[in-house]
N, CA, C and O atoms as CSV, one atom per row, in Angstrom:
chain,resi,resn,atom,element,x,y,z
A,1,MET,N,N,102.639,130.074,229.827
A,1,MET,CA,C,102.494,129.687,228.435
A,1,MET,C,C,103.855,129.336,227.877
A,1,MET,O,O,104.882,129.667,228.470
A,2,GLY,N,N,103.867,128.678,226.758
A,2,GLY,CA,C,105.077,128.134,226.178
A,2,GLY,C,C,106.043,129.150,225.615
A,2,GLY,O,O,105.858,130.363,225.705
A,3,HIS,N,N,107.037,128.615,225.056
A,3,HIS,CA,C,108.197,129.299,224.532
A,3,HIS,C,C,107.911,130.056,223.235
A,3,HIS,O,O,108.662,130.971,222.896
A,4,PHE,N,N,106.889,129.720,222.522
A,4,PHE,CA,C,106.669,130.198,221.168
A,4,PHE,C,C,105.783,131.435,221.158
A,4,PHE,O,O,104.611,131.380,221.533
A,5,VAL,N,N,106.354,132.540,220.728
A,5,VAL,CA,C,105.661,133.819,220.737
A,5,VAL,C,C,105.500,134.293,219.293
A,5,VAL,O,O,106.445,134.251,218.505
A,6,TRP,N,N,104.304,134.738,218.963
A,6,TRP,CA,C,104.045,135.278,217.634
A,6,TRP,C,C,104.772,136.608,217.489
A,6,TRP,O,O,104.715,137.462,218.374
A,7,LEU,N,N,105.450,136.769,216.369
A,7,LEU,CA,C,106.116,138.022,216.040
A,7,LEU,C,C,105.520,138.562,214.745
A,7,LEU,O,O,105.143,137.795,213.859
A,8,ALA,N,N,105.440,139.871,214.643
A,8,ALA,CA,C,104.902,140.485,213.425
A,8,ALA,C,C,105.688,140.046,212.192
A,8,ALA,O,O,105.139,139.997,211.091
A,9,ASP,N,N,106.961,139.730,212.367
A,9,ASP,CA,C,107.796,139.261,211.256
A,9,ASP,C,C,107.283,137.957,210.650
A,9,ASP,O,O,107.650,137.626,209.522
A,10,TYR,N,N,106.449,137.213,211.366
A,10,TYR,CA,C,105.922,135.949,210.874
A,10,TYR,C,C,104.736,136.145,209.928
A,10,TYR,O,O,104.338,135.208,209.235
A,11,SER,N,N,104.180,137.329,209.894
A,11,SER,CA,C,102.965,137.584,209.122
A,11,SER,C,C,103.179,137.314,207.642
A,11,SER,O,O,104.206,137.668,207.064
A,12,VAL,N,N,102.171,136.673,207.045
A,12,VAL,CA,C,102.191,136.451,205.605
A,12,VAL,C,C,101.261,137.433,204.891
A,12,VAL,O,O,101.129,137.390,203.668
A,13,GLY,N,N,100.624,138.309,205.650
A,13,GLY,CA,C,99.762,139.319,205.055
A,13,GLY,C,C,98.312,138.900,204.903
A,13,GLY,O,O,97.532,139.599,204.255
A,14,SER,N,N,97.943,137.786,205.481
A,14,SER,CA,C,96.552,137.315,205.461
A,14,SER,C,C,96.102,137.151,206.906
A,14,SER,O,O,96.696,136.388,207.667
A,15,ASP,N,N,95.054,137.870,207.277
A,15,ASP,CA,C,94.559,137.772,208.653
A,15,ASP,C,C,94.160,136.343,209.011
A,15,ASP,O,O,94.412,135.884,210.125
A,16,ILE,N,N,93.543,135.648,208.071
A,16,ILE,CA,C,93.098,134.275,208.331
A,16,ILE,C,C,94.301,133.359,208.573
A,16,ILE,O,O,94.346,132.630,209.564
A,17,VAL,N,N,95.265,133.405,207.670
A,17,VAL,CA,C,96.440,132.534,207.791
A,17,VAL,C,C,97.252,132.921,209.023
A,17,VAL,O,O,97.707,132.052,209.767
A,18,ASP,N,N,97.433,134.219,209.238
A,18,ASP,CA,C,98.195,134.660,210.410
A,18,ASP,C,C,97.525,134.211,211.709
A,18,ASP,O,O,98.206,133.803,212.650
A,19,SER,N,N,96.213,134.284,211.763
A,19,SER,CA,C,95.487,133.840,212.954
A,19,SER,C,C,95.697,132.343,213.190
A,19,SER,O,O,95.881,131.908,214.327
A,20,GLN,N,N,95.669,131.568,212.123
A,20,GLN,CA,C,95.901,130.128,212.248
A,20,GLN,C,C,97.336,129.844,212.675
A,20,GLN,O,O,97.580,128.950,213.485
A,21,HIS,N,N,98.277,130.596,212.137
A,21,HIS,CA,C,99.669,130.428,212.543
A,21,HIS,C,C,99.847,130.728,214.029
A,21,HIS,O,O,100.571,130.018,214.728
A,22,LYS,N,N,99.192,131.768,214.504
A,22,LYS,CA,C,99.261,132.102,215.929
A,22,LYS,C,C,98.725,130.936,216.758
A,22,LYS,O,O,99.304,130.572,217.782
A,23,HIS,N,N,97.622,130.361,216.309
A,23,HIS,CA,C,97.027,129.242,217.042
A,23,HIS,C,C,97.956,128.026,217.045
A,23,HIS,O,O,98.049,127.320,218.050
A,24,LEU,N,N,98.639,127.781,215.932
A,24,LEU,CA,C,99.611,126.685,215.888
A,24,LEU,C,C,100.704,126.884,216.926
A,24,LEU,O,O,101.090,125.942,217.619
A,25,LEU,N,N,101.202,128.110,217.034
A,25,LEU,CA,C,102.239,128.399,218.026
A,25,LEU,C,C,101.697,128.234,219.440
A,25,LEU,O,O,102.401,127.742,220.322
A,26,ASP,N,N,100.446,128.644,219.659
A,26,ASP,CA,C,99.834,128.462,220.980
A,26,ASP,C,C,99.747,126.975,221.339
A,26,ASP,O,O,100.084,126.582,222.456
A,27,LEU,N,N,99.295,126.156,220.391
A,27,LEU,CA,C,99.190,124.718,220.648
A,27,LEU,C,C,100.561,124.102,220.916
A,27,LEU,O,O,100.713,123.273,221.813
A,28,ALA,N,N,101.548,124.512,220.139
A,28,ALA,CA,C,102.905,124.001,220.362
A,28,ALA,C,C,103.405,124.424,221.739
A,28,ALA,O,O,104.088,123.655,222.415
A,29,GLY,N,N,103.067,125.646,222.158
A,29,GLY,CA,C,103.452,126.120,223.489
A,29,GLY,C,C,102.789,125.324,224.592
A,29,GLY,O,O,103.419,125.011,225.602
A,30,LEU,N,N,101.510,124.993,224.403
A,30,LEU,CA,C,100.813,124.170,225.401
A,30,LEU,C,C,101.456,122.791,225.507
A,30,LEU,O,O,101.614,122.252,226.603
A,31,LEU,N,N,101.820,122.233,224.373
A,31,LEU,CA,C,102.488,120.934,224.382
A,31,LEU,C,C,103.837,121.035,225.080
A,31,LEU,O,O,104.187,120.174,225.887
A,32,GLN,N,N,104.587,122.073,224.776
A,32,GLN,CA,C,105.881,122.250,225.432
A,32,GLN,C,C,105.707,122.389,226.942
A,32,GLN,O,O,106.460,121.794,227.714
A,33,ASP,N,N,104.718,123.173,227.363
A,33,ASP,CA,C,104.453,123.323,228.795
A,33,ASP,C,C,104.136,121.980,229.445
A,33,ASP,O,O,104.632,121.672,230.529
A,34,ALA,N,N,103.299,121.180,228.770
A,34,ALA,CA,C,102.924,119.876,229.315
A,34,ALA,C,C,104.151,118.976,229.462
A,34,ALA,O,O,104.293,118.265,230.457
A,35,LEU,N,N,105.025,119.013,228.474
A,35,LEU,CA,C,106.253,118.211,228.539
A,35,LEU,C,C,107.180,118.726,229.637
A,35,LEU,O,O,107.732,117.949,230.416
A,36,HIS,N,N,107.340,120.032,229.687
A,36,HIS,CA,C,108.292,120.645,230.609
A,36,HIS,C,C,107.883,120.469,232.076
A,36,HIS,O,O,108.732,120.277,232.946
A,37,THR,N,N,106.591,120.536,232.334
A,37,THR,CA,C,106.115,120.458,233.721
A,37,THR,C,C,105.786,119.040,234.153
A,37,THR,O,O,105.308,118.825,235.267
A,38,GLY,N,N,106.041,118.063,233.276
A,38,GLY,CA,C,105.810,116.677,233.652
A,38,GLY,C,C,104.352,116.318,233.817
A,38,GLY,O,O,103.999,115.516,234.682
A,39,GLN,N,N,103.500,116.908,232.989
A,39,GLN,CA,C,102.073,116.607,233.054
A,39,GLN,C,C,101.827,115.117,232.801
A,39,GLN,O,O,102.683,114.401,232.282
A,40,ALA,N,N,100.662,114.693,233.174
A,40,ALA,CA,C,100.278,113.298,232.962
A,40,ALA,C,C,100.411,112.942,231.489
A,40,ALA,O,O,100.199,113.777,230.610
A,41,SER,N,N,100.756,111.717,231.244
A,41,SER,CA,C,100.957,111.217,229.893
A,41,SER,C,C,99.751,111.504,229.005
A,41,SER,O,O,99.907,111.849,227.834
A,42,SER,N,N,98.551,111.362,229.561
A,42,SER,CA,C,97.345,111.579,228.760
A,42,SER,C,C,97.234,113.039,228.307
A,42,SER,O,O,96.740,113.304,227.212
A,43,ILE,N,N,97.679,113.975,229.121
A,43,ILE,CA,C,97.625,115.396,228.758
A,43,ILE,C,C,98.621,115.687,227.638
A,43,ILE,O,O,98.303,116.391,226.679
A,44,VAL,N,N,99.820,115.143,227.767
A,44,VAL,CA,C,100.831,115.320,226.723
A,44,VAL,C,C,100.328,114.715,225.411
A,44,VAL,O,O,100.455,115.329,224.352
A,45,ASP,N,N,99.764,113.524,225.485
A,45,ASP,CA,C,99.252,112.869,224.282
A,45,ASP,C,C,98.126,113.688,223.643
A,45,ASP,O,O,98.083,113.826,222.420
A,46,GLU,N,N,97.220,114.229,224.455
A,46,GLU,CA,C,96.133,115.060,223.932
A,46,GLU,C,C,96.678,116.319,223.280
A,46,GLU,O,O,96.195,116.721,222.222
A,47,ALA,N,N,97.673,116.948,223.890
A,47,ALA,CA,C,98.262,118.163,223.333
A,47,ALA,C,C,98.951,117.865,222.000
A,47,ALA,O,O,98.842,118.646,221.055
A,48,LEU,N,N,99.651,116.751,221.927
A,48,LEU,CA,C,100.337,116.375,220.697
A,48,LEU,C,C,99.334,116.064,219.587
A,48,LEU,O,O,99.532,116.458,218.438
A,49,GLN,N,N,98.268,115.362,219.930
A,49,GLN,CA,C,97.226,115.056,218.941
A,49,GLN,C,C,96.511,116.328,218.487
A,49,GLN,O,O,96.194,116.468,217.306
A,50,ALA,N,N,96.256,117.258,219.415
A,50,ALA,CA,C,95.603,118.517,219.055
A,50,ALA,C,C,96.468,119.296,218.076
A,50,ALA,O,O,95.960,119.862,217.108
A,51,LEU,N,N,97.772,119.325,218.325
A,51,LEU,CA,C,98.682,120.007,217.411
A,51,LEU,C,C,98.659,119.331,216.041
A,51,LEU,O,O,98.593,120.004,215.013
A,52,ARG,N,N,98.714,118.028,216.032
A,52,ARG,CA,C,98.704,117.294,214.760
A,52,ARG,C,C,97.414,117.552,213.988
A,52,ARG,O,O,97.456,117.795,212.782
A,53,CYS,N,N,96.291,117.503,214.655
A,53,CYS,CA,C,95.001,117.741,213.987
A,53,CYS,C,C,94.905,119.156,213.435
A,53,CYS,O,O,94.439,119.367,212.316
A,54,TYR,N,N,95.351,120.122,214.229
A,54,TYR,CA,C,95.247,121.507,213.769
A,54,TYR,C,C,96.225,121.781,212.629
A,54,TYR,O,O,95.907,122.556,211.727
A,55,VAL,N,N,97.392,121.171,212.647
A,55,VAL,CA,C,98.333,121.317,211.532
A,55,VAL,C,C,97.665,120.827,210.246
A,55,VAL,O,O,97.717,121.511,209.224
A,56,ALA,N,N,97.046,119.661,210.287
A,56,ALA,CA,C,96.379,119.107,209.101
A,56,ALA,C,C,95.245,120.015,208.637
A,56,ALA,O,O,95.102,120.275,207.442
A,57,GLU,N,N,94.440,120.497,209.581
A,57,GLU,CA,C,93.331,121.389,209.246
A,57,GLU,C,C,93.848,122.695,208.637
A,57,GLU,O,O,93.343,123.157,207.614
A,58,HIS,N,N,94.846,123.272,209.270
A,58,HIS,CA,C,95.410,124.525,208.773
A,58,HIS,C,C,96.005,124.349,207.380
A,58,HIS,O,O,95.771,125.176,206.499
A,59,PHE,N,N,96.767,123.286,207.176
A,59,PHE,CA,C,97.385,123.072,205.873
A,59,PHE,C,C,96.323,122.928,204.786
A,59,PHE,O,O,96.478,123.478,203.695
A,60,ALA,N,N,95.261,122.204,205.067
A,60,ALA,CA,C,94.193,122.036,204.077
A,60,ALA,C,C,93.562,123.385,203.737
A,60,ALA,O,O,93.334,123.685,202.565
A,61,GLU,N,N,93.282,124.192,204.750
A,61,GLU,CA,C,92.682,125.504,204.506
A,61,GLU,C,C,93.652,126.432,203.786
A,61,GLU,O,O,93.252,127.173,202.888
A,62,GLU,N,N,94.910,126.396,204.169
A,62,GLU,CA,C,95.904,127.251,203.536
A,62,GLU,C,C,96.088,126.866,202.069
A,62,GLU,O,O,96.169,127.738,201.204
A,63,GLU,N,N,96.152,125.586,201.794
A,63,GLU,CA,C,96.295,125.131,200.412
A,63,GLU,C,C,95.094,125.554,199.579
A,63,GLU,O,O,95.251,125.993,198.440
A,64,ALA,N,N,93.904,125.425,200.137
A,64,ALA,CA,C,92.700,125.846,199.418
A,64,ALA,C,C,92.726,127.355,199.156
A,64,ALA,O,O,92.361,127.803,198.069
A,65,LEU,N,N,93.148,128.121,200.129
A,65,LEU,CA,C,93.237,129.570,199.967
A,65,LEU,C,C,94.244,129.926,198.882
A,65,LEU,O,O,93.941,130.716,197.988
A,66,PHE,N,N,95.445,129.344,198.957
A,66,PHE,CA,C,96.473,129.663,197.972
A,66,PHE,C,C,96.061,129.208,196.570
A,66,PHE,O,O,96.414,129.848,195.579
A,67,GLU,N,N,95.323,128.113,196.490
A,67,GLU,CA,C,94.836,127.667,195.193
A,67,GLU,C,C,93.785,128.644,194.661
A,67,GLU,O,O,93.805,129.007,193.485
A,68,THR,N,N,92.877,129.062,195.525
A,68,THR,CA,C,91.823,129.995,195.135
A,68,THR,C,C,92.385,131.315,194.627
A,68,THR,O,O,91.886,131.879,193.653
A,69,ILE,N,N,93.425,131.803,195.292
A,69,ILE,CA,C,93.976,133.104,194.902
A,69,ILE,C,C,95.023,132.985,193.802
A,69,ILE,O,O,95.571,133.991,193.353
A,70,GLY,N,N,95.300,131.767,193.370
A,70,GLY,CA,C,96.155,131.567,192.211
A,70,GLY,C,C,97.643,131.563,192.462
A,70,GLY,O,O,98.408,132.001,191.603
A,71,SER,N,N,98.075,131.088,193.603
A,71,SER,CA,C,99.504,131.015,193.880
A,71,SER,C,C,100.165,130.013,192.937
A,71,SER,O,O,99.712,128.877,192.801
A,72,SER,N,N,101.227,130.447,192.298
A,72,SER,CA,C,101.947,129.552,191.398
A,72,SER,C,C,102.782,128.526,192.162
A,72,SER,O,O,103.339,127.610,191.558
A,73,GLN,N,N,102.870,128.670,193.468
A,73,GLN,CA,C,103.689,127.792,194.303
A,73,GLN,C,C,102.885,126.670,194.967
A,73,GLN,O,O,103.409,125.990,195.849
A,74,ILE,N,N,101.639,126.463,194.570
A,74,ILE,CA,C,100.753,125.564,195.317
A,74,ILE,C,C,101.270,124.130,195.378
A,74,ILE,O,O,101.207,123.516,196.443
A,75,GLU,N,N,101.772,123.577,194.291
A,75,GLU,CA,C,102.225,122.178,194.336
A,75,GLU,C,C,103.456,122.016,195.213
A,75,GLU,O,O,103.537,121.070,195.997
A,76,ALA,N,N,104.403,122.917,195.091
A,76,ALA,CA,C,105.591,122.867,195.952
A,76,ALA,C,C,105.180,123.056,197.407
A,76,ALA,O,O,105.751,122.446,198.311
A,77,HIS,N,N,104.190,123.901,197.618
A,77,HIS,CA,C,103.709,124.167,198.976
A,77,HIS,C,C,103.062,122.919,199.572
A,77,HIS,O,O,103.270,122.600,200.743
A,78,ARG,N,N,102.290,122.230,198.770
A,78,ARG,CA,C,101.678,120.975,199.235
A,78,ARG,C,C,102.748,119.964,199.638
A,78,ARG,O,O,102.631,119.302,200.669
A,79,ARG,N,N,103.788,119.852,198.819
A,79,ARG,CA,C,104.869,118.914,199.152
A,79,ARG,C,C,105.536,119.298,200.468
A,79,ARG,O,O,105.856,118.425,201.275
A,80,GLN,N,N,105.749,120.586,200.693
A,80,GLN,CA,C,106.310,121.051,201.962
A,80,GLN,C,C,105.404,120.660,203.121
A,80,GLN,O,O,105.875,120.179,204.152
A,81,HIS,N,N,104.111,120.864,202.950
A,81,HIS,CA,C,103.158,120.520,204.004
A,81,HIS,C,C,103.204,119.037,204.333
A,81,HIS,O,O,103.181,118.663,205.506
A,82,ARG,N,N,103.269,118.182,203.305
A,82,ARG,CA,C,103.314,116.745,203.565
A,82,ARG,C,C,104.582,116.379,204.334
A,82,ARG,O,O,104.538,115.525,205.219
A,83,ARG,N,N,105.706,117.010,204.012
A,83,ARG,CA,C,106.951,116.735,204.744
A,83,ARG,C,C,106.836,117.167,206.203
A,83,ARG,O,O,107.281,116.454,207.103
A,84,ILE,N,N,106.247,118.322,206.433
A,84,ILE,CA,C,106.088,118.813,207.807
A,84,ILE,C,C,105.154,117.893,208.589
A,84,ILE,O,O,105.409,117.592,209.755
A,85,GLU,N,N,104.076,117.449,207.951
A,85,GLU,CA,C,103.166,116.510,208.609
A,85,GLU,C,C,103.881,115.200,208.941
A,85,GLU,O,O,103.647,114.617,210.000
A,86,GLN,N,N,104.739,114.742,208.053
A,86,GLN,CA,C,105.506,113.522,208.313
A,86,GLN,C,C,106.428,113.707,209.512
A,86,GLN,O,O,106.547,112.814,210.351
A,87,GLU,N,N,107.069,114.847,209.593
A,87,GLU,CA,C,107.951,115.124,210.730
A,87,GLU,C,C,107.158,115.147,212.041
A,87,GLU,O,O,107.629,114.652,213.065
A,88,LEU,N,N,105.968,115.718,212.001
A,88,LEU,CA,C,105.131,115.733,213.197
A,88,LEU,C,C,104.693,114.311,213.554
A,88,LEU,O,O,104.634,113.959,214.732
A,89,ALA,N,N,104.390,113.505,212.558
A,89,ALA,CA,C,104.041,112.099,212.812
A,89,ALA,C,C,105.214,111.377,213.468
A,89,ALA,O,O,105.017,110.517,214.326
A,90,GLU,N,N,106.428,111.725,213.065
A,90,GLU,CA,C,107.613,111.128,213.686
A,90,GLU,C,C,107.747,111.545,215.152
A,90,GLU,O,O,108.213,110.761,215.979
A,91,LEU,N,N,107.344,112.766,215.474
A,91,LEU,CA,C,107.326,113.181,216.878
A,91,LEU,C,C,106.341,112.327,217.675
A,91,LEU,O,O,106.608,111.973,218.823
A,92,LEU,N,N,105.205,111.999,217.064
A,92,LEU,CA,C,104.225,111.128,217.727
A,92,LEU,C,C,104.827,109.750,217.995
A,92,LEU,O,O,104.627,109.179,219.066
A,93,VAL,N,N,105.561,109.222,217.024
A,93,VAL,CA,C,106.218,107.924,217.209
A,93,VAL,C,C,107.246,108.021,218.327
A,93,VAL,O,O,107.337,107.135,219.176
A,94,ASP,N,N,108.020,109.105,218.322
A,94,ASP,CA,C,109.001,109.310,219.391
A,94,ASP,C,C,108.316,109.306,220.751
A,94,ASP,O,O,108.834,108.743,221.716
A,95,ARG,N,N,107.159,109.931,220.820
A,95,ARG,CA,C,106.401,109.970,222.081
A,95,ARG,C,C,105.988,108.554,222.488
A,95,ARG,O,O,106.122,108.170,223.650
A,96,GLN,N,N,105.493,107.798,221.539
A,96,GLN,CA,C,105.052,106.432,221.824
A,96,GLN,C,C,106.211,105.542,222.253
A,96,GLN,O,O,106.036,104.619,223.048
A,97,LEU,N,N,107.389,105.826,221.723
A,97,LEU,CA,C,108.568,105.028,222.060
A,97,LEU,C,C,109.254,105.510,223.340
A,97,LEU,O,O,110.232,104.916,223.793
A,98,GLY,N,N,108.729,106.591,223.912
A,98,GLY,CA,C,109.282,107.088,225.165
A,98,GLY,C,C,110.558,107.899,225.002
A,98,GLY,O,O,111.389,107.945,225.910
A,99,TYR,N,N,110.715,108.534,223.858
A,99,TYR,CA,C,111.897,109.357,223.595
A,99,TYR,C,C,112.033,110.426,224.682
A,99,TYR,O,O,111.110,111.209,224.909
A,100,ARG,N,N,113.183,110.454,225.349
A,100,ARG,CA,C,113.359,111.310,226.518
A,100,ARG,C,C,113.575,112.785,226.194
A,100,ARG,O,O,113.375,113.642,227.055
A,101,HIS,N,N,113.968,113.080,225.000
A,101,HIS,CA,C,114.280,114.468,224.651
A,101,HIS,C,C,113.217,115.068,223.730
A,101,HIS,O,O,113.522,115.885,222.860
A,102,LEU,N,N,111.972,114.652,223.933
A,102,LEU,CA,C,110.895,115.104,223.064
A,102,LEU,C,C,110.700,116.620,223.150
A,102,LEU,O,O,110.416,117.258,222.136
A,103,GLU,N,N,110.846,117.202,224.330
A,103,GLU,CA,C,110.648,118.646,224.458
A,103,GLU,C,C,111.648,119.413,223.599
A,103,GLU,O,O,111.262,120.329,222.873
A,104,SER,N,N,112.920,119.053,223.672
A,104,SER,CA,C,113.920,119.770,222.870
A,104,SER,C,C,113.707,119.515,221.382
A,104,SER,O,O,113.934,120.404,220.561
A,105,LYS,N,N,113.275,118.313,221.033
A,105,LYS,CA,C,112.998,118.010,219.631
A,105,LYS,C,C,111.798,118.816,219.140
A,105,LYS,O,O,111.791,119.291,218.004
A,106,LEU,N,N,110.774,118.972,220.002
A,106,LEU,CA,C,109.615,119.774,219.653
A,106,LEU,C,C,110.017,121.229,219.420
A,106,LEU,O,O,109.615,121.839,218.429
A,107,VAL,N,N,110.806,121.776,220.332
A,107,VAL,CA,C,111.244,123.172,220.203
A,107,VAL,C,C,111.984,123.358,218.881
A,107,VAL,O,O,111.728,124.313,218.149
A,108,GLU,N,N,112.894,122.448,218.583
A,108,GLU,CA,C,113.648,122.533,217.329
A,108,GLU,C,C,112.722,122.447,216.130
A,108,GLU,O,O,112.876,123.208,215.175
A,109,TRP,N,N,111.756,121.526,216.162
A,109,TRP,CA,C,110.833,121.354,215.055
A,109,TRP,C,C,109.998,122.615,214.840
A,109,TRP,O,O,109.835,123.071,213.708
A,110,VAL,N,N,109.471,123.175,215.922
A,110,VAL,CA,C,108.652,124.388,215.783
A,110,VAL,C,C,109.488,125.535,215.235
A,110,VAL,O,O,109.080,126.208,214.289
A,111,GLU,N,N,110.654,125.757,215.827
A,111,GLU,CA,C,111.469,126.894,215.412
A,111,GLU,C,C,112.047,126.726,214.002
A,111,GLU,O,O,112.060,127.668,213.211
A,112,ARG,N,N,112.515,125.533,213.707
A,112,ARG,CA,C,113.176,125.303,212.420
A,112,ARG,C,C,112.169,125.079,211.295
A,112,ARG,O,O,112.287,125.674,210.223
A,113,ARG,N,N,111.193,124.233,211.537
A,113,ARG,CA,C,110.298,123.829,210.458
A,113,ARG,C,C,109.009,124.638,210.407
A,113,ARG,O,O,108.663,125.187,209.361
A,114,LEU,N,N,108.299,124.716,211.521
A,114,LEU,CA,C,107.000,125.373,211.491
A,114,LEU,C,C,107.155,126.879,211.276
A,114,LEU,O,O,106.565,127.441,210.353
A,115,VAL,N,N,107.942,127.525,212.120
A,115,VAL,CA,C,108.157,128.964,211.954
A,115,VAL,C,C,108.924,129.233,210.663
A,115,VAL,O,O,108.607,130.170,209.930
A,116,GLY,N,N,109.931,128.409,210.387
A,116,GLY,CA,C,110.677,128.568,209.149
A,116,GLY,C,C,109.774,128.485,207.926
A,116,GLY,O,O,109.923,129.261,206.982
A,117,HIS,N,N,108.852,127.554,207.947
A,117,HIS,CA,C,107.902,127.410,206.845
A,117,HIS,C,C,107.027,128.656,206.719
A,117,HIS,O,O,106.765,129.131,205.614
A,118,MET,N,N,106.582,129.177,207.853
A,118,MET,CA,C,105.736,130.376,207.823
A,118,MET,C,C,106.451,131.548,207.160
A,118,MET,O,O,105.889,132.233,206.305
A,119,ILE,N,N,107.703,131.767,207.570
A,119,ILE,CA,C,108.381,132.978,207.098
A,119,ILE,C,C,109.057,132.809,205.742
A,119,ILE,O,O,109.425,133.799,205.110
A,120,ARG,N,N,109.226,131.581,205.291
A,120,ARG,CA,C,109.813,131.380,203.969
A,120,ARG,C,C,108.742,130.959,202.967
A,120,ARG,O,O,108.353,131.748,202.106
A,121,GLU,N,N,108.270,129.735,203.073
A,121,GLU,CA,C,107.365,129.188,202.063
A,121,GLU,C,C,106.003,129.870,202.040
A,121,GLU,O,O,105.484,130.161,200.962
A,122,ASP,N,N,105.411,130.131,203.205
A,122,ASP,CA,C,104.091,130.774,203.191
A,122,ASP,C,C,104.166,132.180,202.612
A,122,ASP,O,O,103.294,132.585,201.844
A,123,ARG,N,N,105.189,132.911,202.972
A,123,ARG,CA,C,105.355,134.254,202.395
A,123,ARG,C,C,105.572,134.171,200.899
A,123,ARG,O,O,104.975,134.936,200.141
A,124,ALA,N,N,106.430,133.241,200.460
A,124,ALA,CA,C,106.691,133.097,199.021
A,124,ALA,C,C,105.415,132.733,198.272
A,124,ALA,O,O,105.156,133.265,197.193
A,125,ALA,N,N,104.618,131.832,198.836
A,125,ALA,CA,C,103.365,131.450,198.184
A,125,ALA,C,C,102.409,132.642,198.114
A,125,ALA,O,O,101.733,132.837,197.104
A,126,ALA,N,N,102.353,133.425,199.167
A,126,ALA,CA,C,101.476,134.595,199.190
A,126,ALA,C,C,101.935,135.635,198.161
A,126,ALA,O,O,101.112,136.292,197.523
A,127,ARG,N,N,103.239,135.775,198.011
A,127,ARG,CA,C,103.787,136.752,197.051
A,127,ARG,C,C,103.617,136.305,195.609
A,127,ARG,O,O,103.621,137.134,194.699
A,128,SER,N,N,103.468,135.007,195.392
A,128,SER,CA,C,103.412,134.484,194.023
A,128,SER,C,C,102.011,134.469,193.447
A,128,SER,O,O,101.766,133.805,192.440
A,129,ILE,N,N,101.103,135.176,194.057
A,129,ILE,CA,C,99.715,135.182,193.608
A,129,ILE,C,C,99.660,135.662,192.157
A,129,ILE,O,O,100.217,136.692,191.777
A,130,GLY,N,N,98.970,134.867,191.395
A,130,GLY,CA,C,98.851,135.203,189.970
A,130,GLY,C,C,97.919,136.368,189.739
A,130,GLY,O,O,97.261,136.840,190.666
A,131,PRO,N,N,97.860,136.840,188.490
A,131,PRO,CA,C,97.003,137.985,188.151
A,131,PRO,C,C,95.533,137.682,188.313
A,131,PRO,O,O,94.693,138.547,188.065
């Protein structure tokens, strides 16, 4: 399995959101494995698309949850999500263009943006729940 391991420090205090975050890391790990082991192009493409689809699905559900529970950070959170989705779309373009360092770029993106978002913005949004 890939490089990305769920740590209790990543928890935002919601079983649903934490479970989805774990799944995101699993998908990113599968993609990293496919890149690292030189899997067929179609497998890498499927893994990248699966990650992209699940990111979009997770963000939509997370935004709905934070809106339902009254997070005052929802609009800023949505903007963060759109930026992260754009960065992932750029990884897809890099893949299509044959970018040779996609694995290292993926690792950096997951560690810096995806995990960083979980432990900073998602926690802040969860803490900002209104009365």
